[in-house]
C-alpha positions in Angstrom: 101.5 111.1 97.3 101.5 109.8 100.9 100.2 106.3 101.3 97.3 105.5 103.6 99.7 103.4 105.7 102.1 106.2 106.2 99.3 108.7 106.9 97.9 106.3 109.5 101.3 105.9 111.1 101.8 109.7 111.2 98.3 110.2 112.8 99.1 107.5 115.3 102.4 109.3 116.3 100.6 112.6 116.8 97.9 111.0 118.9 100.6 109.5 121.1 102.1 113.0 121.6 98.7 114.4 122.4 98.0 111.4 124.7 94.5 111.1 123.1 93.4 108.3 120.9 90.6 109.5 118.6 87.4 107.4 118.3 86.7 109.4 115.1 90.1 109.9 113.3 88.4 112.1 110.7 88.1 114.8 113.3 91.9 114.9 113.8 92.4 115.0 110.0 90.0 117.9 109.6 91.7 119.8 112.5 95.0 119.6 110.6 93.5 120.7 107.3 94.1 124.3 106.2 91.6 126.1 104.0 94.2 126.2 101.2 94.1 122.4 101.1 90.4 121.5 101.1 86.9 122.9 101.5 86.6 120.5 104.5 89.0 122.6 106.6 89.6 123.3 110.3 88.1 126.8 110.8 84.9 125.6 112.5 86.9 123.4 114.8 89.2 126.3 115.5 86.2 128.4 116.5 85.0 125.7 118.9 88.5 125.0 120.3 89.1 128.6 121.0 86.2 128.6 123.5 87.2 125.3 125.0 90.8 126.5 125.4 89.6 129.7 127.1 87.5 127.9 129.6 90.1 125.2 130.4 92.8 127.9 130.9 90.5 130.0 133.1 89.9 126.9 135.3 93.6 126.3 135.6 94.2 129.9 136.6 91.3 129.9 139.1 93.0 127.0 140.8 96.6 128.2 140.6 96.1 131.9 141.2 93.2 131.9 143.6 94.0 135.2 145.2 94.4 137.2 142.0 91.5 139.6 141.1 89.4 139.0 138.0 91.2 141.7 135.9 94.6 140.2 136.6 93.3 136.7 135.9 92.0 137.9 132.5 95.4 139.4 131.7 97.3 136.2 132.6 94.8 134.2 130.5 95.4 136.6 127.5 99.2 136.0 128.0 98.7 132.2 127.9 96.4 131.9 124.9 98.0 134.5 122.7 99.2 133.5 119.3 102.9 133.4 120.2 102.3 130.9 123.0 100.1 128.7 121.0 102.6 128.7 118.1 105.4 127.6 120.4 103.2 124.8 122.0 102.1 123.6 118.6 105.8 123.4 117.5 106.7 121.6 120.6 104.1 118.9 120.0 105.2 118.5 116.4 102.0 119.8 114.8 103.8 121.3 111.8 104.8 117.8 110.6 101.1 116.8 110.2 99.5 119.9 108.7 97.7 119.6 105.4 98.3 122.7 103.3 97.8 123.7 99.7 100.9 123.9 97.5 101.1 127.6 97.5 100.9 127.8 101.3 103.5 125.1 101.5 105.9 127.1 99.3 105.3 130.1 101.5 106.4 128.3 104.6 102.9 127.8 106.0 104.0 124.8 108.1 105.7 127.2 110.5 103.5 130.3 110.2 102.4 131.4 113.7 98.8 132.0 112.7 98.4 128.7 111.0 99.9 126.6 113.8 98.1 128.5 116.5 94.8 128.0 114.7 95.5 124.3 114.1 96.2 123.8 117.8 92.9 125.3 118.7 91.2 123.1 116.1 92.8 120.0 117.6 91.4 121.0 121.0 88.0 121.4 119.4 88.3 118.0 117.7 89.1 116.4 121.1 86.1 118.1 122.6 83.8 116.7 119.9 85.5 113.3 120.0 85.4 112.7 123.8 83.8 115.6 125.6 85.0 118.4 127.7 86.9 116.4 130.4 89.2 114.9 127.6 89.7 118.4 126.1 90.4 119.9 129.5 92.9 117.2 130.2 94.6 117.9 126.8 94.9 121.6 127.6 96.4 120.8 131.0 99.0 118.6 129.3 99.8 121.1 126.6 100.3 123.9 129.2 102.0 121.8 131.8 105.4 123.3 131.1 104.1 126.9 131.2 105.4 128.9 134.3 102.1 130.3 135.5 102.9 133.3 137.8 100.9 136.2 139.2 103.3 138.7 137.6 102.2 137.5 134.1 99.4 139.9 134.6 101.9 142.7 134.3 103.8 141.3 131.4 100.5 140.8 129.6 99.9 144.5 129.3 100.3 146.3 126.0 103.6 145.1 124.4 103.9 148.2 122.2 103.7 150.4 125.3 106.3 148.4 127.2 108.7 148.5 124.2 108.2 152.2 123.8 108.9 152.8 127.5 112.0 150.6 127.4 113.5 152.5 124.5 112.6 155.9 125.9 114.1 155.0 129.2 117.4 154.5 127.4 117.0 157.6 125.1 116.7 155.4 122.0 114.5 156.1 118.9 111.0 154.6 118.8 110.5 151.4 116.8 109.4 151.4 113.2 106.5 149.2 112.3 105.7 148.2 108.7 103.1 145.9 107.2 105.0 143.5 104.9 102.1 141.2 103.8 98.4 140.8 104.0 96.9 137.4 103.3 93.8 135.3 103.8 90.2 135.7 102.7 88.6 139.2 102.7 86.6 138.3 105.9 89.6 136.6 107.6 92.7 138.6 106.7 96.1 137.9 108.3 98.5 140.9 108.6 102.2 140.4 108.8 104.2 143.3 110.4 107.9 143.9 110.8 109.2 145.8 113.8 112.7 147.4 113.6 114.8 149.1 116.3 117.5 150.4 114.0 119.9 151.7 116.7 120.1 148.2 118.2 120.1 146.5 114.8 117.1 144.4 115.8 114.2 143.2 113.8 111.1 141.0 114.7 108.0 139.8 113.0 104.4 139.5 114.1 101.1 138.2 112.7 97.5 139.0 113.6 93.9 139.4 112.4 94.5 143.2 112.3 97.4 145.6 111.8 97.2 146.5 115.5 97.2 142.9 116.6 100.2 142.1 114.3 102.1 145.1 115.7 101.5 143.9 119.2 102.9 140.5 118.3 105.9 142.0 116.7 106.5 144.2 119.7 106.2 141.2 122.0 108.8 139.4 119.9 111.1 142.4 120.0 110.9 142.6 123.8 112.2 139.1 123.9 115.3 140.2 121.9 116.2 143.2 124.0 119.5 143.0 125.9 119.2 142.4 129.7 119.9 145.1 132.2 120.5 148.7 131.4 
């Protein structure tokens, strides 16, 4: 069992990484609590944080890409707030070290599951919003995304990953990828699909998670695109 002193030190380290000191530390604790651990979990904070994140990123893009039309701005935003990006940022900030998960989820590697980490990051943003208001939450989002290379051509790369993967393979006369659902978890009203994507001729395999089979396939296709060899 983790002592209160060690838990406090851990929370303090995370707050230093986030550059936000919570007036109400219980908000941060709830944001890091998965439903498998406690009934007082982070899903409501995640719901709130998702909206705050969307607004803060939209503002960033409005400033950085002022000449881009609305449709392209929406696609760039989708690229930035997708699960894969949030998962990477959550890992960079060390969120996995502080998650509170049930024993079963811990054994299943929940500390590094893209869906769990992405949701926790949104919950932390929601917690900061409740703790100190929108300006503090907006500042946190800007810090979290400071290393992201925001470019107009992200609107192109944000288009359907499955289509782009299919076009890449067809252009090289390779067989189309094979998608397979390997696991379905979560509550009935909040399922998480895990999908494997395989390109057998290249010996490549990738995984994706999402709230639907379609979303999980898109994540797996995006991960596969990152593995493809450069050039022709």
